[in-house]
C-alpha positions in Angstrom: -51.2 94.4 18.2 -50.3 96.0 21.5 -47.1 98.0 21.7 -45.8 98.8 25.2 -43.2 101.6 25.4 -41.4 102.6 28.6 -43.3 102.3 31.9 -46.8 103.4 30.8 -46.4 103.9 27.1 -49.3 102.0 25.5 -50.3 102.3 21.8 -53.7 101.1 20.7 -53.6 102.7 17.2 -53.3 99.4 15.4 -56.1 97.6 17.1 -59.2 97.3 14.9 -61.8 94.7 16.0 -64.2 95.4 19.0 -63.0 92.1 20.6 -59.4 93.2 20.4 -60.3 96.6 21.8 -62.0 94.9 24.7 -59.0 92.7 25.3 -56.6 95.6 25.0 -58.5 97.8 27.4 -58.7 94.8 29.8 -54.9 94.4 29.6 -54.4 98.2 29.9 -56.5 98.3 33.1 -54.6 95.2 34.5 -51.2 96.9 33.8 -52.3 100.2 35.3 -53.6 98.3 38.4 -50.3 96.5 38.8 -48.4 99.7 38.5 -50.7 101.3 41.1 -49.3 98.8 43.6 -45.7 98.9 42.4 -45.2 102.6 41.9 -47.1 104.9 44.2 -46.9 108.5 43.1 -47.4 111.8 45.0 -50.7 113.6 44.9 -50.9 117.0 43.0 -52.5 120.2 44.2 -55.6 120.9 42.2 -58.6 119.1 40.6 -60.1 119.0 37.1 -62.2 116.7 34.9 -61.8 115.7 31.3 -64.0 118.0 29.1 -63.9 116.0 25.8 -64.9 112.5 24.7 -61.4 110.8 24.8 -58.2 112.6 25.3 -54.5 111.7 25.1 -52.2 111.7 28.1 -48.6 112.5 27.1 -45.3 112.1 28.8 -44.5 115.8 28.6 -46.0 119.2 27.9 -46.3 119.0 24.1 -47.4 116.9 21.1 -43.8 116.0 20.5 -44.0 113.8 23.6 -45.2 110.2 23.6 -48.8 109.2 24.3 -48.9 107.1 27.5 -52.6 106.6 27.8 -56.2 108.0 27.4 -58.9 109.2 29.6 -62.7 109.5 29.0 -64.9 112.6 29.3 -65.9 113.3 32.9 -62.9 111.5 34.5 -61.7 113.6 37.5 -57.9 114.0 37.8 -55.6 115.9 40.1 -53.6 118.7 38.6 -50.2 120.2 39.2 -48.2 122.8 37.3 -49.2 124.3 33.9 -46.6 124.9 31.2 -46.9 126.2 27.7 -50.7 125.5 27.6 -50.4 122.0 29.1 -51.3 120.8 32.6 -49.6 118.1 34.6 -52.2 115.5 35.8 -52.4 112.4 37.9 -55.1 109.8 37.6 -54.7 107.0 40.2 -51.0 106.1 39.6 -50.8 107.3 36.0 -49.2 110.7 35.7 -48.6 112.8 32.5 -49.8 116.0 30.7 -53.1 117.0 29.0 -53.9 120.1 26.9 -55.4 122.8 29.0 -58.5 123.3 26.9 -59.4 119.7 27.3 -59.8 120.1 31.1 -62.4 121.7 33.2 -61.0 123.2 36.4 -62.7 122.0 39.6 -60.5 123.9 42.0 -63.3 126.4 42.6 -64.7 123.9 45.1 -61.5 124.2 47.2 -60.5 127.2 49.4 -57.3 128.8 48.2 -54.5 130.7 49.9 -52.7 133.5 48.1 -49.3 134.8 49.3 -49.2 138.6 49.8 -45.7 139.2 51.0 -42.7 139.3 48.6 -41.4 136.0 49.8 -42.8 133.6 52.4 -41.2 130.5 53.9 -43.1 127.2 53.7 -42.4 124.8 56.6 -42.9 121.1 57.4 -45.1 121.8 60.4 -47.2 124.5 62.0 -44.4 126.5 63.6 -41.1 128.2 63.0 -39.3 125.4 64.8 -40.1 123.1 61.9 -37.7 122.7 59.0 -38.0 124.8 55.8 -40.0 123.0 53.1 -39.6 125.6 50.4 -40.5 129.2 49.6 -43.4 131.0 47.9 -43.4 134.3 46.1 -46.0 137.1 46.1 -49.1 136.0 44.2 -48.6 132.3 44.5 -51.8 130.4 45.1 -52.2 127.1 47.0 -55.1 124.8 47.8 -56.0 124.9 51.6 -56.2 121.7 53.5 -56.9 123.2 56.9 -56.2 126.2 59.1 -55.3 126.1 62.8 -53.5 128.2 65.4 -52.4 130.9 62.9 -51.0 128.5 60.4 -52.5 127.3 57.1 -51.8 123.7 55.8 -51.6 123.9 52.0 -50.9 121.5 49.1 -48.1 122.5 46.8 -47.9 122.1 43.1 -45.6 119.1 43.6 -48.3 117.4 45.6 -46.6 117.7 49.0 -48.2 119.4 52.0 -46.6 122.4 53.8 -47.5 125.0 56.3 -47.4 128.8 56.0 -48.1 131.5 58.6 -51.6 132.8 58.0 -50.7 136.5 58.2 -48.4 136.1 55.1 -51.3 135.7 52.8 -55.1 135.6 52.4 -57.8 133.0 51.7 -59.5 133.4 48.3 -62.1 131.4 46.4 -61.0 129.0 43.6 -61.2 130.4 40.1 -63.0 127.4 38.4 -63.8 127.2 34.7 -61.6 126.0 31.9 -57.9 126.2 31.7 -56.6 128.7 29.1 -55.9 126.9 25.8 -52.4 126.7 24.4 -51.6 129.2 21.7 -49.8 126.9 19.4 -52.5 124.2 19.0 -55.5 124.2 16.7 -56.9 120.7 16.7 -58.1 119.1 20.0 -55.6 116.6 21.4 -57.7 113.5 20.9 -56.8 110.1 19.5 -58.7 110.9 16.2 -57.0 114.2 15.6 -53.2 114.2 15.9 -51.7 117.7 15.4 -48.7 118.2 13.2 -45.3 119.4 14.5 -45.0 122.5 12.4 -42.8 125.5 13.0 -44.1 127.0 16.2 -42.3 130.4 15.9 -39.0 131.7 17.4 -38.8 132.9 21.0 -38.3 136.6 21.3 -36.4 138.1 24.3 -36.9 141.7 25.6 -34.6 143.2 28.2 -36.0 146.3 29.8 -38.1 146.9 26.8 -35.4 146.3 24.1 -35.5 143.3 21.8 -32.3 141.3 22.0 -30.7 139.5 19.0 -28.6 136.4 19.3 -26.2 134.4 17.1 -27.8 131.2 18.5 -31.5 131.6 19.1 -33.3 130.3 22.3 -34.6 126.8 22.2 -37.3 124.9 24.1 -36.1 121.6 25.6 -38.1 119.3 27.9 -40.6 122.0 28.4 -38.0 124.5 29.5 -36.8 127.5 27.5 -33.0 127.8 27.2 -31.5 131.2 26.3 -28.0 132.6 25.4 -26.4 133.3 28.8 -23.5 135.5 27.8 -25.5 137.8 25.5 -28.2 138.5 28.2 -25.7 138.8 31.1 -23.6 141.2 29.1 -26.7 143.2 28.1 -27.4 143.5 31.8 -23.9 145.0 32.4 -22.3 141.9 33.8 -18.7 140.7 33.0 -18.6 137.1 31.8 -15.6 134.8 31.9 -15.4 131.3 30.4 -13.1 128.6 31.8 -12.6 126.0 29.1 -10.8 123.6 31.4 -13.6 123.0 33.8 -16.3 124.3 31.4 -17.5 126.9 33.9 -19.1 130.3 33.3 -18.5 133.1 35.9 -20.4 136.3 35.7 -20.1 139.3 38.0 -22.4 142.3 38.2 -22.2 144.7 41.2 -22.0 142.6 44.3 -23.4 139.4 42.7 -21.3 136.6 41.4 -22.9 133.8 39.3 -21.0 130.5 38.7 -22.5 128.0 36.3 -20.9 124.7 35.1 -22.0 123.2 31.9 -24.1 120.1 32.5 -24.8 121.0 36.1 -28.2 121.7 37.6 -26.7 123.4 40.6 -25.2 126.8 39.8 -24.4 129.3 42.6 -25.3 132.9 43.1 -23.1 134.5 45.7 -22.2 131.0 47.0 -25.9 130.0 47.4 -27.0 127.0 45.3 -29.9 127.3 42.9 -31.6 124.1 41.6 -32.4 123.9 37.9 -34.8 121.6 36.2 -32.5 121.2 33.2 -28.7 121.9 32.9 -27.0 124.5 30.8 -25.6 123.2 27.5 -23.4 124.2 24.6 -25.2 124.9 21.3 -23.0 126.0 18.3 -20.3 127.2 20.7 -22.7 129.3 22.8 -23.9 128.6 26.3 -27.6 128.3 26.7 -29.1 128.2 30.2 -32.7 128.0 31.6 -34.5 131.3 31.0 -35.8 131.9 34.5 -32.3 131.4 36.0 -30.7 133.8 33.5 -33.3 136.4 34.1 -33.4 136.2 37.9 -29.8 135.4 38.9 -29.0 139.2 39.1 -32.3 140.0 40.7 -34.4 140.5 37.6 -38.0 139.6 36.9 -39.0 137.3 34.1 -42.4 137.2 32.3 -43.4 134.6 29.7 -46.2 135.2 27.1 -47.2 131.8 25.7 -49.4 133.3 22.9 -46.6 135.5 21.4 -43.7 133.3 22.6 -42.2 136.4 24.2 -39.9 136.7 27.2 -39.7 140.0 29.1 -36.9 140.5 31.5 -36.8 143.5 33.8 -33.5 144.0 35.4 -32.6 145.9 38.6 -29.7 148.3 39.2 -26.4 146.7 39.8 -25.8 146.1 43.5 -29.5 145.7 44.3 -29.8 142.0 45.0 -33.5 141.6 44.8 -33.7 137.9 43.9 -36.8 137.4 45.9 -35.3 134.7 48.2 -35.2 135.0 52.0 -33.3 132.7 54.3 -35.1 130.2 56.6 -33.2 131.5 59.6 -30.8 134.3 60.6 -28.1 134.1 63.2 -27.0 137.0 65.4 -23.3 137.8 65.5 -23.4 140.0 68.6 -25.9 141.4 71.1 -28.7 142.4 68.7 -31.9 144.5 69.0 -35.2 143.1 67.7 -37.7 145.9 67.0 -41.4 146.3 66.8 -41.3 147.4 63.2 -39.0 147.5 60.1 -36.8 150.4 61.0 -34.6 151.9 63.7 -37.3 154.4 64.5 -39.4 151.6 66.0 -39.1 150.6 69.7 -36.8 147.8 70.8 -38.9 144.7 71.5 -36.1 142.6 73.0 -32.5 141.8 72.8 -30.8 138.7 71.5 -27.4 137.4 72.4 -24.7 136.5 69.9 -24.9 133.2 68.2 -28.7 132.7 68.4 -30.6 131.3 65.4 -34.0 132.9 64.8 -36.7 131.8 62.3 -37.5 134.1 59.4 -41.1 134.8 58.3 -40.7 137.5 55.7 -38.5 140.4 54.4 -39.1 144.0 53.5 -36.8 146.9 52.8 -33.7 145.2 54.1 -35.4 144.1 57.4 -36.3 140.5 58.3 -39.6 139.7 60.1 -38.7 137.0 62.6 -40.3 134.8 65.3 -38.6 134.4 68.6 -40.3 132.3 71.2 -43.6 133.0 69.5 -43.1 136.7 69.5 -43.0 138.5 66.1 -40.4 141.2 65.7 -38.0 142.8 63.1 -34.3 142.7 62.7 -32.0 144.7 60.4 -30.7 142.5 57.6 -27.2 143.9 57.7 -26.6 142.9 61.4 -27.3 139.2 61.1 -26.0 136.3 58.9 -28.6 134.4 56.8 -28.9 130.7 57.1 -30.2 129.5 53.7 -30.4 125.8 54.3 -30.2 124.4 57.8 -30.3 120.6 58.0 -30.9 120.8 61.7 -33.7 123.2 61.6 -36.1 120.6 63.0 -34.2 120.8 66.3 -35.5 123.8 68.1 -33.1 123.4 71.0 -31.1 126.5 69.9 -34.0 128.5 68.6 -35.9 131.2 70.3 -35.1 131.0 74.0 -36.7 133.3 76.5 -36.0 137.0 75.8 -33.2 138.7 77.8 -34.4 141.1 80.5 -34.1 144.8 79.7 -31.0 146.4 81.3 -31.7 150.1 81.6 -29.3 150.8 84.4 -25.8 149.5 85.3 -26.9 148.1 88.6 -26.8 144.3 89.5 -24.8 143.4 86.5 -23.7 140.1 87.9 -26.0 137.3 86.9 -24.1 134.4 88.6 -26.2 133.0 91.5 -24.3 129.8 91.9 -20.6 129.1 92.5 -18.7 129.1 89.2 -18.0 125.6 87.9 -14.5 124.7 87.1 -14.1 123.0 83.7 -13.6 119.3 83.9 -10.4 118.0 82.3 -11.0 116.0 79.1 -10.3 112.3 79.5 -7.1 111.0 77.7 -7.9 109.0 74.6 -7.2 105.3 74.7 -3.9 104.3 73.0 -4.3 103.0 69.4 -3.6 99.3 69.1 -1.0 98.2 66.5 -3.7 96.9 64.1 -6.2 99.8 64.6 -6.9 102.9 62.6 -8.7 106.0 63.9 -10.1 109.0 62.0 -10.0 112.5 63.4 -10.6 116.1 62.1 -9.5 119.6 63.0 -11.0 122.8 61.7 -8.9 125.8 62.7 -7.3 129.0 61.3 -5.0 126.9 59.0 -7.9 125.1 57.3 -9.4 121.6 57.5 -7.3 118.7 58.5 -8.3 115.0 58.5 -5.9 112.5 60.1 -5.8 108.8 59.5 -3.9 107.6 62.6 -2.5 104.0 62.6 -1.3 102.0 65.6 1.8 101.0 63.6 3.6 102.1 60.5 1.4 101.6 57.4 2.0 101.7 53.7 -1.4 101.9 52.2 -2.3 101.7 48.5 -3.4 105.2 47.5 -5.4 106.0 44.5 -6.2 109.6 43.4 -8.9 110.2 40.8 -9.8 113.8 40.2 -11.0 115.1 43.6 -11.3 111.6 45.1 -8.7 109.8 47.2 -8.9 106.2 48.3 -6.6 104.6 50.9 -6.5 100.8 51.3 -4.9 99.5 54.5 -4.3 95.8 54.6 -4.4 94.0 58.0 -6.0 96.9 59.9 -9.4 97.6 61.4 -11.2 100.9 61.9 -12.3 101.9 65.4 -14.5 104.8 66.4 -15.4 107.6 64.0 -15.9 106.3 60.5 -17.6 109.3 58.7 -16.6 112.9 58.5 -18.4 115.8 56.8 -17.0 119.3 56.8 -18.7 122.2 54.9 -16.6 123.9 52.2 -18.8 126.7 51.0 -22.0 125.1 49.7 -20.3 121.7 49.2 -19.0 119.1 51.6 -15.6 117.5 52.2 -16.5 113.9 53.0 -14.3 111.1 54.4 -15.7 107.6 55.0 -14.0 104.5 56.4 -15.2 100.9 55.9 -14.0 97.7 57.5 -13.6 95.1 54.7 -12.4 91.5 54.8 -8.8 92.2 54.2 -8.5 95.6 56.0 -9.8 99.1 55.9 -10.8 101.3 52.9 -11.0 105.0 53.5 -12.4 107.2 50.7 -12.2 111.0 50.7 -14.2 113.3 48.4 -12.9 116.9 48.1 -15.3 119.4 46.4 -14.5 120.0 42.8 -11.8 122.6 42.2 -10.7 122.8 45.8 -6.9 122.7 46.5 -5.8 120.0 48.9 -2.6 118.3 50.1 -1.8 114.8 51.3 1.0 114.3 53.9 2.6 111.5 55.9 3.6 112.1 59.5 4.9 110.3 62.6 7.2 108.0 60.6 4.4 106.6 58.4 1.9 106.1 61.2 -0.3 109.1 60.3 -1.7 110.0 56.9 -3.1 113.5 56.5 -5.6 115.1 54.0 -5.3 118.9 54.4 -7.4 121.7 52.8 -5.6 125.0 53.4 -7.6 128.0 54.5 -8.4 130.2 51.5 -10.5 133.3 50.5 -13.9 132.2 49.2 -15.5 135.6 48.5 -14.9 139.3 48.6 -17.9 141.7 48.4 -19.1 145.2 49.3 -22.3 145.9 51.1 -24.0 148.9 52.7 -23.6 149.6 56.4 -26.9 151.2 57.3 -27.0 154.8 56.1 -23.6 155.6 57.6 -21.2 153.9 55.3 -20.1 150.8 53.6 -18.4 147.5 54.5 -16.1 145.0 52.9 -17.0 141.4 53.6 -14.2 138.8 53.2 -15.3 135.2 53.6 -12.6 132.5 54.3 -13.0 128.8 54.5 -12.3 128.8 58.3 -11.7 131.4 60.9 -8.7 133.5 59.9 -6.4 135.3 62.3 -5.7 138.8 61.1 -3.8 142.0 61.9 -5.3 145.4 61.0 -3.6 148.7 60.2 -4.9 152.1 58.9 -2.5 153.7 56.4 -3.8 157.0 55.3 -7.0 156.3 53.3 -6.2 152.6 53.2 -7.0 149.8 55.6 -4.5 146.9 55.5 -5.5 143.5 56.7 -2.9 140.7 57.0 -4.8 137.4 56.9 -2.5 134.8 58.4 -2.2 131.2 57.1 -4.7 132.0 54.3 -4.2 131.3 50.6 -5.7 133.3 47.7 -7.6 130.4 46.3 -9.7 131.3 43.3 -10.2 134.9 44.5 -9.3 137.7 42.2 -6.3 139.9 43.0 -8.3 143.1 42.3 -12.0 143.9 43.1 -13.3 147.3 41.9 -16.4 148.6 43.7 -16.4 152.4 43.1 -18.6 152.9 46.1 -19.2 156.1 48.1 -16.5 155.1 50.5 -14.9 151.9 49.2 -13.2 152.1 45.9 -11.5 148.8 45.5 -9.8 145.9 47.3 -6.5 144.2 46.3 -5.3 140.8 47.5 -1.7 139.7 47.5 -0.5 136.3 48.7 2.9 135.9 50.4 4.6 133.3 52.6 2.6 134.3 55.7 -0.8 134.6 54.1 -2.8 137.2 52.2 -2.5 141.0 52.4 -5.8 142.6 51.7 -5.7 146.4 51.1 -9.0 148.3 51.1 -8.8 151.6 49.2 -11.3 154.3 50.3 -12.3 157.9 49.5 -11.4 158.8 53.1 -11.8 157.1 56.5 -13.7 158.9 59.1 -14.2 155.8 61.3 -13.8 152.1 60.9 -14.4 148.9 62.7 -13.8 145.2 62.1 -16.0 142.3 63.3 -16.6 138.6 62.7 -19.8 136.9 61.7 -21.1 133.5 60.6 -18.9 130.8 62.2 -16.2 133.4 62.6 -15.0 132.9 59.0 -16.7 136.1 57.7 -14.8 139.3 58.3 -16.7 142.6 58.1 -14.7 145.8 57.8 -17.1 148.7 58.4 -16.0 152.1 57.1 -17.6 155.5 57.6 -16.6 158.5 55.5 -14.9 161.5 57.0 -17.8 163.8 56.2 -20.2 161.8 58.4 -18.0 161.7 61.5 -18.3 164.6 63.9 -15.0 166.2 65.1 -14.5 165.6 68.8 -12.5 167.2 71.6 -9.7 164.6 71.2 -8.0 165.4 74.6 -11.1 165.5 76.8 -12.1 162.5 79.0 -15.3 162.4 81.0 -15.2 160.4 84.2 -18.6 159.1 85.6 -18.7 158.1 89.3 -21.7 155.7 89.4 -24.7 156.4 91.5 -24.8 159.3 94.1 -27.2 161.1 96.3 -30.4 159.1 96.9 -29.1 156.4 94.5 -26.8 154.5 96.8 -26.0 151.6 94.4 -25.1 148.3 96.0 -24.9 148.0 99.8 -22.6 145.5 101.5 -23.7 143.3 104.5 -22.0 145.8 106.7 -23.8 148.8 105.2 -21.0 150.1 103.0 -22.6 151.9 100.0 -21.3 151.6 96.5 -21.5 155.3 95.7 -18.7 156.0 98.1 -15.8 154.0 96.6 -17.1 154.9 93.1 -16.6 158.6 93.7 -13.3 158.2 95.5 -11.8 156.1 92.7 -13.2 158.4 90.0 -11.7 161.6 91.5 -8.3 160.0 91.8 -8.5 158.7 88.1 -9.2 162.3 87.0 -6.3 163.7 89.1 -3.9 161.1 87.5 -5.1 161.8 84.0 -4.6 165.6 84.4 -1.1 164.8 85.5 -0.6 163.0 82.2 -1.7 166.0 80.3 -5.4 165.2 79.5 -8.4 167.4 80.1 -10.9 165.9 82.5 -14.6 166.5 83.4 -16.8 164.7 85.8 -20.5 163.9 85.8 -20.5 164.5 89.6 -17.8 165.6 92.1 -19.8 165.1 95.3 -22.6 163.0 96.8 -25.3 164.3 94.4 -27.8 162.5 92.3 -27.4 162.6 88.5 -29.8 160.7 86.2 -28.5 158.1 83.8 -29.5 159.9 80.6 -28.1 163.1 82.0 -24.7 161.5 82.5 -24.5 160.6 78.8 -25.9 164.0 77.8 -23.0 165.7 79.7 -20.4 163.8 77.8 -22.2 164.3 74.4 -22.5 168.1 75.0 -18.9 168.3 75.9 -18.1 166.3 72.7 -15.6 164.3 74.7 -13.2 161.8 73.2 -13.8 159.1 75.9 -16.4 158.4 78.6 -15.6 156.0 81.5 -18.1 155.1 84.1 -16.8 153.6 87.4 -18.8 151.1 89.5 -18.5 148.3 91.9 -20.3 145.0 91.7 -22.8 143.0 93.7 -24.3 139.5 93.5 -26.7 137.2 95.3 -23.8 134.7 95.3 -21.4 135.8 98.1 -18.5 134.0 96.5 -18.7 135.9 93.2 -15.6 138.1 93.0 -13.3 139.8 90.5 -13.1 142.6 88.0 -15.0 143.1 84.7 -15.3 145.8 82.1 -18.2 146.5 79.8 -18.7 148.1 76.4 -21.7 148.2 74.0 -21.6 148.2 70.2 -24.5 146.2 68.8 -24.6 145.5 65.1 -28.0 147.0 64.6 -26.8 150.4 65.9 -24.5 151.4 63.1 -23.6 154.6 65.0 -22.2 152.5 67.8 -21.0 149.5 65.8 -18.7 151.7 63.8 -17.0 152.3 67.1 -16.8 148.6 68.0 -13.0 148.4 67.7 -12.5 151.6 69.7 -14.9 150.7 72.4 -13.6 147.1 72.8 -10.0 148.4 72.7 -10.7 150.9 75.5 -12.4 148.2 77.6 -9.5 145.7 77.0 -6.8 148.2 78.0 -8.5 149.2 81.2 -9.4 145.6 82.1 -5.8 144.4 81.6 -4.5 147.2 83.8 -7.1 146.5 86.5 -6.3 142.7 86.6 -2.5 143.4 86.6 -2.6 145.9 89.4 -5.4 144.5 91.6 -4.6 140.8 91.1 -8.3 139.9 91.4 -10.2 137.3 89.3 -10.3 138.4 85.6 -14.0 138.2 84.7 -13.3 139.6 81.3 -14.5 142.2 78.8 -18.2 142.0 78.1 -21.0 143.7 76.2 -24.1 145.0 78.0 -26.9 147.4 77.0 -26.3 149.9 79.8 -27.9 153.4 79.5 -24.6 155.3 79.8 -23.0 153.1 77.1 -25.8 153.1 74.5 -26.5 156.8 74.8 -22.9 158.1 74.6 -21.8 159.1 71.2 -18.1 158.5 71.8 -16.1 155.4 72.8 -17.4 154.5 76.3 -16.9 151.8 78.9 -18.2 150.8 82.4 -15.8 149.3 85.0 -16.9 147.0 87.8 -13.8 147.1 90.1 -14.8 144.6 92.7 -17.7 142.9 94.6 -19.2 144.6 97.6 -21.2 141.4 98.2 -17.9 139.5 98.7 -16.5 139.8 102.2 -12.9 139.9 101.1 -13.4 142.4 98.4 -15.6 144.6 100.6 -12.6 145.0 103.0 -10.3 145.8 100.1 -12.7 148.5 98.8 -12.5 150.1 102.3 -8.7 150.3 101.9 -7.3 153.5 100.5 -4.3 151.7 98.9 -6.6 149.3 97.0 -8.7 152.2 95.7 -5.6 154.1 94.7 -4.3 151.1 92.8 -7.7 150.8 91.0 -7.6 154.4 90.1 -4.0 154.1 88.7 -5.0 151.0 86.7 -8.0 152.8 85.1 -6.0 155.9 84.3 -3.1 153.8 82.8 -5.6 151.9 80.6 -7.2 155.1 79.4 -3.7 156.5 78.6 -2.8 153.3 76.6 -6.0 153.7 74.5 -5.5 157.4 73.9 -1.9 156.9 72.7 -3.0 153.9 70.5 -5.2 156.2 68.5 -2.5 158.7 67.6 
């Protein structure tokens, strides 16, 4: 008799006669050959051969799994992962598991590649412009396929191929020999000797050297060890909450939040999804979850000893997120320095503008090693936003453009060589016909809005089931956009429209647990699905060595107002709901003690309680939906001469600055405007010093040194502009506060406010083109320790503005504008 179970499950144990054995084997080979054609399987990473006469192939890593076939001694197989003394194998199109001690490893014949960095990215091709295929940790070993142009093509344990940068590891020889035998088996796993399923011993769990005891012991299921989640998390010092309604565990330790839903294989750690082989489950009213996830979610390290069936978990201090994962890319949020090494003591290699995406190679001590245009450099981890999973990473159009030129002096700041293009007006959309439907979306400070616009009044049948909504419009047809995807944290809000025989069906899927509203507008012609903006996360992070920062993440960009009230910072987040955020976050940091959230009719009031505010600044990152509030303690902020303003007339002496077509030298109006600014400020009651008062040369670094030595409150450098484009005209003002210079970034609000006030006054009084407030790495801005700006009053290369700069009345108006802007800033600080 032949018994066929499942896809490959063949049982020959009842066959007795040689003739029947021959027929059975013939049938077995026929079935396997058929399946080879029908079900192609991926190749695995290593090689081995069967070391015993005839061995069983099982459907899983243990004798409690079904036998799905046999192999003879000497048969070569491809091997994958090993688990509990068993090895995953593949022979032609038959895949299963064989005991380790029944296989002889042939991998020694293959060159291997061992990862030597903490974490390394694996990519789909030989370059950082290729998509992320996965990640490897220190000590992981892979079979080498080929090596070319600094990249190694490897075969992973799942059988897929990937590429890794050669400098992230080293080539080694294969180990060869036999696989280590499993500890819980005595008899060889052959058809003539079937082992019993006796008690294999309880799993013991040690945390930081201490043995843990549980009301419900760990279990092994489908080759994975499940352990009591609450007991281990609480032993690590985490707080654990259970929501019986949606069967979700939420654990918080330091700055890490873990959310795990029973039955789900996709828990989140600080909003990032982790993929599990098996889901968490309830056993005797206790939550059991996969061992490695429980041990590593808060940054710990997990070791498994198969011989003694012992788990060793080594935890890290709360707040140290050392989970071993690195992002595939990082994105700059402002003008950012890349350095030659992992630290601010290393030289600046190049600068990257805001919004650029850079491929990550490795991470160490809070710094990312990145590749930009083929050039390897380092960037501080706290100044960029990680991109963990980028579906468009294969498109390198926005990755690694040519480096920006170094700007060591404030000359020739105008980069426009062509006439400025006027924006083209957007075409008016075609009117919607009476029997048509169109989908549209809007993501703004109020949240995410999807509109279903009909050409005439519609009364659709609407069905709501959980987080799904279905609209059925009879007698309509859908035109244009038919599929919408909008990210909501790590999930997606999806809307899809389909034209059917009788009309249009539109289905919307809102992520589980997310609040939404449905509305009807325009007298029944427009149906709306609306997800209000809400707070997704609140956390505390370090800010270099100078201070700490609160990070508030909202669904979409949030408008906010900011006020300092004693040792508190109050942020009014407009049009924002509390969502599932807590009303109180306790951090007990060196500077930041706690954050409270209170929802009212206008939004959410966030109050940050500190031990004392020496300096603070607020900036956006991500897609603008991440608000960073940087705070420096009073002790770390030097006391300045709060009434002293240093005025810096640009150029002088042999350094003429720009020269107009008629020969008018920039250094002349610079000095005249600067001296008048100083005179007006003194009339207003301020103390004023100059870097020069006559036509003398002063070096760039010396100018900053003068202001630093005087410990001034403000530094203002006055210049006039020039361009190869004679039509370029107008006024612009610069400041500099890059995120990787914490000493400058903490002044970002002050520097930007000073530049904004002065720019507004210049535009109002001079009535020239407003070229805006900008950031630039000018020497006098990066080397001054106080809020500083550089004004470009007008263009000497423009004939009209050259004539204005020769006019005393124009220069006096410019001086008054700069003085008034400085006064506005000084009063705003008091």
